[in-house]
C-alpha positions, -999 to +999 in steps of 0.1 A: +000+000+000+013+034-009+021+061+017+001+086-005-030+065-001-026+064+037-019+101+040-048+111+018-075+087+026-067+072+060-044+093+083-061+127+074-095+111+081-087+087+110-106+108+136-137+108+113-134+070+107-129+063+143-158+084+154-183+068+130-170+033+138-174+040+175-211+047+171-216+012+155-191-009+174-201-026+207-166-028+222-130-019+216-123-052+197-152-046+173-141-010+169-107-023+156-124-047+132-146-019+119-117+004+113-097-024+097-126-031+073-130+005+065-093+008+057-095-023+034-126-009+016-109+025+011-079+007-003-100-014-027-119+015-040-096+045-037-086+044-074-123+049-083-124+081-063-131+108-090-127+140-070-164+149-075-167+155-038-143+162-009-121+133+001-137+135+036-172+132+022-162+101+002-144+086+033-175+094+054-197+076+029-175+045+026-171+044+064-209+046+070-216+020+044-190-004+059-204+001+094-240-004+083-231-035+063-211-050+092-239-042+117-263-060+095-239-089+089-235-093+127-273-092+130-272-069+159-302-052+172-305-014+176-302-018+214-269-035+212-251-007+195-228+009+220-221+046+222-204+041+256-170+045+239-177+081+229-154+103+249-170+132+267-147+161+276-137+162+312-143+200+311-181+197+310-201+194+342-222+164+353-255+179+341-241+183+306-227+147+307-261+134+318-277+153+289-252+139+264-259+104+277-296+109+274-291+120+238-269+089+230-295+066+247-322+081+225-300+078+194-295+041+202-332+035+197-333+048+162-331+027+130-295+024+116-302+048+087-317+074+110-287+071+133-264+078+103-284+110+096-282+121+133-245+113+134-238+135+104-261+162+117-243+162+151-210+165+131-223+198+118-225+185+082-247+206+059-278+191+045-260+190+011-231+171+026-255+146+043-274+142+011-241+134-008-229+110+017-261+091+021-273+094-015-305+113-007-320+146-018-313+177+002-350+181+007-354+146+020-325+152+045-342+184+058-375+165+063-358+136+080-336+158+103-367+177+114-386+145+121-357+130+139-352+160+161-388+158+171-386+120+176-354+124+198-370+151+218-401+129+225-379+100+234-358+121+258-388+139+273-404+105+279-374+093+299-369+124+320 
């Protein structure tokens, strides 16, 4: 494997890859497997990358597709997806930590495709970027984001 490939597609995007994989992996071992599979898939398909989008957008799409495929392959239920590995800054107070955990608990209850939309939204991706990554229209993304916000709010309010 070339060092250019690793610099362009893997090293520069490793935080992004790790973050997405963490949302779908149940434990540290599975996280490593997901990251390894993403790297393999990036390697297999990097020559097909046509620069029609940003490299990070393409890596996001490949990573999400790999995570979704591996999740289905492992026949895991929505409840078994772990967000426990998401690191929360030590600088935030306990109330904020509790609110973040409530959000992650609510996200765990969503369908896999909806989790992907929420993940991208929480990463501050634009509707256009989300649409490109997930192969949807911008309008559809907007509608889904608004519905998912309402759904998450209802889930969280129901637990409080």
